[in-house]
C-alpha positions, 0 to 999 in steps of 0.5 A: 701320113706325113713323116717330118723330118727333124730339123738340123740344128747347127751350134752357133760356134761351129760356123762362126769363123773362117777356117784360115790356116797358118800357111794360107794366112801367110801368103794372104799377109804377103798378097803373094804366091811369088817363090819367096812368099811360098818359101816364107809360108813353108818355113812357118808350116814347118815351125807348126808342125815342130809345134805339134810334135812338141805339144804331143810329147809334152801331153804325154811325157808323164806317161812316158819312160825317160821324157822327163828329167834331166839329161846330165848335161849342161849346154853352152850357157852353162845350164843344165839340159832337160830331156824335153830341151834335147827332144825339142831342139832335135824336133826342129832340126828334123823337120827342116832337114829335108826341106830344102828351105833352111841352110842353118839353125841356131838355138840355145842348146848348140854352141854353133849353128847346125848347117844342113849342107844339102839345103844350103845351096837353095835354103837362103834362110836361117831359123833362130829359136829357143826349142823349150822356153821355161823347161823347169816348168815341164816336169810339173806340168806348167806352161811353156813355149817355143820362140823362133825368128827367121833371118835371110842368109847374107853372103857365103858364110864360108868360115861357118861362124854365122857373122852375119846374124850379128845385126840388129832386129830389123833383119828378122823377116819374121818372128813368133812364139809357140805357147803350150798350154791348155790350147797350143797357141802360135803367135807370128808376125812378118812385119804386117801385124800380130796374128794368133792361131789355135791348134785344132787337134781333130784337124791337126791344123793351127786355125786362125783365131785373132788377126792384127792383135793391138795390146792395151797401152797400159795393163795392170800387170807387172811381171818379174822375178822378184826373187831377184830383188836384192840383185838389182839396180836401185832404179828397178827396185824402186820401180818395184816399190812404186807398184807395190805402194800403188793400186791397180798393179798385180804381180804375175810370174810363171818362170816361162817367158812365153807364158808371161809375154803372151799374157802381157800381149792379150791384157797389157802391162810389162815384163821385166828381166833386168840385169843383176849383180850376177848377170849384168846383161841380164839372163835372156838371149837377144837373137832367139829370145828378146829380138823376136818377142821385141818385134811381136810387141812393136808390131802389136803397139807395144814397146821393147827396151833394154833399159839403155836402148830399143832392143830391135837397135841392139847389135849383138857381138856374139851369138849367144848375146845376152840382154836385159829386157823390158817388154809390154804396153808402151806407157807401162815400159815408159814408166819403168824407163822413167826410174832408170832415167830417173826423170821423175815422171810419175 
């Protein structure tokens, strides 16, 4: 009697992608195993670790005592600090403290950069980051994110004021964000295209999902907090009236910058956070929010402007410099700028 072995059936989706990890991908992008390339790969790996720890905390926050709500403090921006803001900021510090990679970290939650003296003789890099963007969404379980940029330290910085950071966006070595949602997604660029990775919880690794993302030249989505409508300049209000009157436009605004930008990156459209009567320079910070996202947009074929100049050319006068932001598909950003410049190109 012949016993027929059952045929092993492997689902098509299980082997349809090379499991390229984030650290391996960075080295492939740089086409090098030099010390600088290995440093950058290691820094990205540490950022990924911070993202994993924050994602884990977010997934359990509703079941943990003291994980949600406000701390009762305000940050340097004058904003109320959420407990998750503080946790996420501490996570980034912790994962880099013993790394030997980064000399200083600067974030929304700290007035001045945080120095790691034991790293400074060898760690030639600065990490700028927004630990939890959209933290008002945390308590109601909506999308939030982290934004980051890596810069090389220039000079000794003996006074601790980090004056070398007050330069334009071209000095960014790498930039990206982590989106915490139904899946945890990491998007990054080192100036060689934009690439996305999904966290596979079973592996504990960020696995390459899409390389060289190119956003559409035009999209139907405009993303703006229209609750500020009457605080905006008339030209911005005219643009909003225009999209209200014309078919083919859809308003989408979540209150989490990373979530809104990720939608624009993948589907096209435009994100606006213009200046207002209360905040003429806008609300978003240049060094760890708009400049990193501008680098992502441009690398993906999009555009990023303050309304007056390219965001990547903007030179800040202080660490927590704010700037208006118009980011998205090239044609959609140009349309907004045509209203600001009143060129009648519509």
